[in-house]
C-alpha positions, 0 to 999 in steps of 0.5 A: 447146350446150344453153345456146345452145339454151335458151329464155328464160322470159316474165315476167308480173306478179302484181298481188297481189304488186306491191300488197303490195310497194308498200303495205309501203313506204308503211306503213313510211314512215307508221309512222316519221313517227308514231313520231317525232311520238310521241317528240317529244311525250313528250320535250317532256313530260319537258322541261316537267316539268323546267322546272316543278320548277325554277320558272323566273322572268322578270325585267325592269327597272323605274325606281327611282322606281316601286313597288319590289318587295320581300320581305315577311312579313305577320304577323297577330296571332292571340293571345287578346287579338285576339279582342276585338270584331272586331279579328281580322277587321279584322287579316285585312282589313288583311292582304288590303289589304297583299297587294293593294298589293304591287308586281309582282315582290314576294315575300310570306309570310303567317304567324300570330304564334302558330304551330300546329306547324312549318308554314312557308308558301311565299314566293311572288309568287302573291297568291292563294296568300298569301290562301289562307294568310291564310284558314287563320290561326285565332284562338288561345287563347294567346300567344307570345314575340313578339320571338323569333317576329318574329326567326324570321319575318325569317329565313324571308324572307332567301332571297327574291331582292329586296333590300328585306325587311320584316316587317309585324306587324298587331296590337293592341299588347297588352303581354303577350308582349313582353319589352321595352317598345320593341322595334324593328328596321329591318325591322319595320313594326307596324300598329295595328288599333285606331288608338290606342284603349284596350280595357276588359276584365273577366275571371275571373283565378283560382279557388281551392278548399277542401274544408271537410269538409261543404262546398266553398268556391270563391273566384272572383277577377274582375279589372277592367282598365278605368278605369271601375268595375263594378257588379252584374256577374253571375257564375254558378258551377256545380259538379256539378248545383248552381249559385249566382249572385252579383254583383261590384262592382269598382273601376277596375283592381281585383279582387274575390274572392267566396266561393261555398259548396256543401254536399256532401250536394247534390253527386254523388259522384266527380270534380266538373266546374265552371264560372264564367261572368260577363256577356260583354264584348268579349273573351268568351273569358276570361269563362268558366273551367272547373275539375275537383275530383277526389274527395277521397280524403284526403291521404296523408302520410308522416312520417319520424323521423330520430331516434326516441326511447323518450319520444315527447315527445322525438321529432322528429315529436312536435309535427308528429304532434299538428298533423296529428291536429288537421288530420285532424279537419277534413280527411280524411287518412291518416298513416304515421310511419316511421323512417329505415331503413323509409323507405329501403325504402318506395315513395313513389309512394303519398304526396302529402305527405312530411315529412323530420325530421332524416333523415341517411341518404339514398341517391342512389337514394332522393333520385332517387325523392323528386325524381321524386315531387315532379315528379309532384305531391307536396309535400316538407317538410324539417326539418334537425337534427344528423343532417343533413349540409349537403354531403350534402343539397346534393349529393343534392337538386337541387330544394332551395329553398336551399343548406344552409350552416353552422350558426349559434347565437344568440338569434334570433326569427322574422319574417313580413315578406314583404309578400305572403307567406301568413304576413304577417298573423301577424307578432306570433305569429312574433315569439314563436318563439325560435331558438337554432340554424339552418342558413344558407340560400342561396336558389335564384333561383326560390325564395320566402322565406316566413319570416325569422329576426331575423339576416336569414337565411331560415327557411322557403322554398318552391320549385315544381318542375314539378307539386310543391313543396318546403318547407325549414326552417332549424331542427328540427321539435322544440324542441331548436333552437327554440320554434317548435312551442310557439307558436300559429302552428305549427299554422296554418303546418303547415295552410297547407302541407297546404292547398298539398298539396290544391291541388297535387292539384287543380292536376294536373287544371286546366291552362292552354292550351299545357300538357303534361298527363301522362295517368294510366294504369290498370294494364292499359291500354296506350293511352288516348283523350283527347277535347277539348272540340271532340270531337277524339280523340287516342290516347296510348300508355303509353310516351309519356303526355304530351298536348300538344294543349291548344289549346282551353279547356274540359273534356277527357275521358280514356277507355279505349274502354269508359268515361270514366276521368277529366276535366281542365280547360284554361283561357286564360292570365289574362295575356292578359286585361290589354289594356294596350298597349305602344309599338313604334317602327320605324327607317325603311328607307333607300330608294335614291333614285338613278336607274336600274333595278331587277330585277323577278321574275315566276314562269312555272312555272305556264305550263309546268305547263299545257303539261305537262297539254296535252301529256299530253292531246295524246299520249293523243289521238294514240295513240288515233287512230293506234295502234288 
């Protein structure tokens, strides 16, 4: 009943609530639209990034008879000889012209002939990128194996899409660096920057040193690679704080050697830095040569007597020791004579010259120590005898100039018949040396025969092993098998070997561009710094003492952070100074003359990259305007 009698309420609208409900619906719809727009922008950014990294390209078709797109590697010769005149700049301009002439869709890479490091340039259709790579190519002070380098470059462009592929070499056609006179490949196109013109050059090809006690003699070799003679060519030799000038007169395609003598009492103590400079020509990089003469602390000599006797005159080392005593009067040295047993217990790193005379007892460990010492710069001289077993020496020593064979007996004499050998001028004196017994020697491929016996078997050989050298005689150092020690040529022969040991010491401070240099560490130092002629600094650790950044000629300094320890020199290779030219022939590539169309590729990923940047900016503006 009360339900029937209940009064219904009166509904009245509340304005604030109605406005709230209506605005909530409107704002929700607006937020949903903003979120969708922002999601779309961000998704588009991700899509664009994927397209950028995939590097898409468009292709179209062009008639065959138009400029056909191809993949080209442009190799600029930057070897030392290209520094002649403005040849290097001419080569770069020619490369730029070739880049501009490439047809649409052509891919290209620009590389130096002499590389620095393992940098591999991109193969691209972007000509501006090619020109940037061209600009980064610098003049080198060295050369390379041209044939291997060109094959390597051709391999780099094999993955490029175009069918036709070429390697364009812009060069002066200088002979050095080529293994064959006529290197030809179907894909190789040489471009001659000289247009067939000859180049004339003068260079300092070599510097020799000789410490004569009170003076230092410097022999300067100057070569003339020209059809014309040279007169009054001024050369300036600097050593320490002293300087001497001289003039050269050189025949066409000839060489002159001139001596410059410096009194020691006018020179500073310690290592001496030197330089030789001639009047500059069109190739100025080889008109200067640097050198370092380490302080002469005296040659440290070890002589091992494998068969010592009570009577010193019957000893294996008697005549050698007398010769060394005579040499010591004009050149400072220290001599130690040991028997076989003492030798096995001695450390060899303190010796510069090691003479083994009839040493029959050698352990594998000692043979390895000797080999390492030679590689580090020592000179080893071996005189065999009745205690030496050829099979043992052949097995233990991998550095011998020859393999020791059977023992021969007869009536022989010596011959210095090698035309360019160091003993050729003393032929008559060697003929007086009688030989009754000698080992037959089978020379290694890289050894040099210095003396022969009359049975046409080598008597003395030399082999260079890394920084050191090994001399091997076929007979004894005493008179039991031969009369060589009694002849007047014995002392000069020993002196020449000693001179080589002195040269080896100097050679460890004088290197060629590109050489690996073993840095000598002080006892306490764990890290040293090498400072190049350009002022660059490289840290070298004790566990990795080899220094490889010898790319610039000049004087390099080694210091420990507190003081300079020593210096060494680096020079250009004289082989690059001979500018004789070679001839390169190419086989023309067969071009398809059939009518039709070819694909032309064009990269478009750059446009997508700009799109990504634009979308990032748009998304940022959108957030600032609508999400504050």
